[in-house]
C-alpha positions as CSV (number, residue, x, y, z in Angstrom):
1,X,-81.9,162.2,-125.1
2,X,-85.1,161.4,-123.2
3,X,-86.4,158.8,-125.7
4,X,-85.7,155.8,-123.5
5,X,-86.0,155.1,-119.8
6,X,-82.4,154.0,-119.6
7,X,-80.8,157.2,-120.6
8,X,-80.0,159.8,-118.0
9,X,-78.1,163.0,-117.7
10,X,-74.5,162.7,-116.8
11,X,-74.9,164.7,-113.5
12,X,-77.3,162.1,-112.2
13,X,-80.1,164.5,-111.4
14,X,-82.7,162.4,-113.3
15,X,-81.9,159.1,-111.5
16,X,-84.4,157.9,-109.0
17,X,-83.4,157.4,-105.3
18,X,-83.9,153.7,-105.6
19,X,-81.7,153.5,-108.7
20,X,-79.1,155.6,-106.9
21,X,-79.1,153.3,-103.9
22,X,-78.8,150.2,-106.1
23,X,-75.9,151.7,-108.0
24,X,-74.2,152.8,-104.8
25,X,-74.6,149.2,-103.5
26,X,-73.0,147.8,-106.6
27,X,-70.1,150.2,-106.4
28,X,-69.5,149.3,-102.7
29,X,-69.5,145.6,-103.3
30,X,-66.1,144.0,-103.9
31,X,-67.5,141.3,-106.1
32,X,-70.5,141.3,-108.5
33,X,-73.1,138.6,-107.7
34,X,-72.7,135.6,-110.1
35,X,-69.1,136.4,-110.9
36,X,-66.1,134.7,-109.5
37,X,-64.2,137.9,-109.1
38,X,-60.7,138.7,-110.3
39,X,-58.4,135.8,-111.0
40,X,-55.8,135.5,-108.3
41,X,-52.5,134.4,-109.6
42,X,-50.1,132.6,-107.3
43,X,-46.4,132.5,-108.2
44,X,-45.8,128.8,-107.6
45,X,-42.3,129.0,-109.0
46,X,-41.1,131.3,-106.2
47,X,-42.5,129.0,-103.5
48,X,-40.3,126.7,-101.4
49,X,-41.1,123.0,-101.6
50,X,-43.0,123.1,-98.3
51,X,-45.0,126.1,-99.4
52,X,-45.9,124.5,-102.7
53,X,-47.0,121.2,-101.0
54,X,-49.1,123.2,-98.6
55,X,-50.6,125.2,-101.4
56,X,-51.4,122.1,-103.5
57,X,-52.9,120.4,-100.4
58,X,-55.2,123.4,-99.8
59,X,-56.3,123.3,-103.5
60,X,-57.1,119.6,-103.1
61,X,-59.1,120.2,-99.9
62,X,-61.1,123.0,-101.5
63,X,-61.8,120.9,-104.6
64,X,-62.9,117.9,-102.5
65,X,-65.1,120.2,-100.4
66,X,-66.8,121.6,-103.6
67,X,-67.4,118.1,-104.9
68,X,-68.8,117.0,-101.5
69,X,-71.1,119.9,-101.4
70,X,-72.3,119.3,-105.0
71,X,-72.9,115.6,-104.2
72,X,-74.8,116.5,-101.1
73,X,-77.0,118.9,-103.1
74,X,-77.7,116.2,-105.7
75,X,-75.4,117.4,-108.4
76,X,-72.2,116.0,-109.8
77,X,-69.2,117.9,-111.1
78,X,-68.3,117.7,-114.8
79,X,-64.8,116.5,-114.5
80,X,-62.7,113.6,-115.8
81,X,-63.1,111.4,-112.7
82,X,-66.8,111.7,-112.6
83,X,-67.0,111.0,-116.4
84,X,-64.8,107.9,-115.9
85,X,-67.0,106.7,-113.0
86,X,-70.2,107.2,-115.0
87,X,-68.7,105.3,-118.0
88,X,-67.5,102.5,-115.7
89,X,-70.9,102.3,-114.1
90,X,-72.5,101.9,-117.6
91,X,-70.0,99.2,-118.5
92,X,-70.7,97.4,-115.2
93,X,-74.4,97.4,-115.8
94,X,-74.1,96.2,-119.3
95,X,-71.7,93.5,-118.3
96,X,-73.9,92.4,-115.4
97,X,-77.1,92.3,-117.4
98,X,-75.6,90.7,-120.5
99,X,-77.2,93.2,-122.8
100,X,-75.8,94.0,-126.2
101,X,-72.3,95.3,-125.7
102,X,-71.3,92.9,-123.0
103,X,-69.2,90.9,-125.4
104,X,-67.2,94.0,-126.4
105,X,-66.6,94.8,-122.7
106,X,-65.4,91.3,-122.1
107,X,-63.1,91.5,-125.2
108,X,-61.7,94.8,-123.8
109,X,-61.1,93.2,-120.4
110,X,-59.3,90.3,-122.0
111,X,-57.0,92.7,-123.8
112,X,-56.3,94.8,-120.6
113,X,-55.7,91.7,-118.5
114,X,-54.0,89.6,-121.2
115,X,-51.4,88.4,-118.7
116,X,-54.0,87.4,-116.1
117,X,-56.2,84.8,-117.7
118,X,-58.9,84.5,-115.1
119,X,-59.3,88.2,-114.4
120,X,-62.0,89.0,-117.0
121,X,-64.1,86.1,-115.9
122,X,-63.7,87.0,-112.3
123,X,-64.7,90.6,-113.0
124,X,-67.7,89.4,-115.0
125,X,-68.8,87.1,-112.1
126,X,-68.4,89.9,-109.6
127,X,-70.4,92.3,-111.8
128,X,-73.2,89.7,-112.1
129,X,-73.3,88.9,-108.4
130,X,-73.4,92.5,-107.4
131,X,-70.0,92.6,-105.6
132,X,-68.9,95.2,-108.1
133,X,-71.4,98.0,-107.8
134,X,-71.8,101.2,-109.8
135,X,-70.7,104.3,-107.8
136,X,-73.1,106.8,-109.3
137,X,-76.3,104.7,-109.4
138,X,-78.0,106.9,-106.8
139,X,-77.7,110.0,-109.0
140,X,-78.9,108.1,-112.1
141,X,-81.9,106.7,-110.1
142,X,-82.9,110.2,-109.0
143,X,-82.9,111.4,-112.6
144,X,-85.4,108.8,-113.7
């Protein structure tokens, strides 16, 4: 039973004072460091309309605060909106510079704005002049 340092007797007599204090601290904590804690379920179906709107508004505020904190610390969340912004930035930079792929972007814009003939050319001109700017360029520049 004493062949490894990890093993101890069940009555705890062989545990050091420091280890005992550490274990007691872990047992007293409500959450374990690095873990989110137990998942809290909210019964949205039983809420009134006003309660549900307030609950959803609070979730949006918390999500926005997390994103703002991440951006302030120089990081970006991995979510659908950020991915779309990054892809849009790449398309804007390709379109503005005229590098390979710009024709494909123009073709796509022509299909999206098929009922508005001048829109793709207007978008192209704004991208080239700098009026349409990438949103996440500061994060990309920091990484280089």
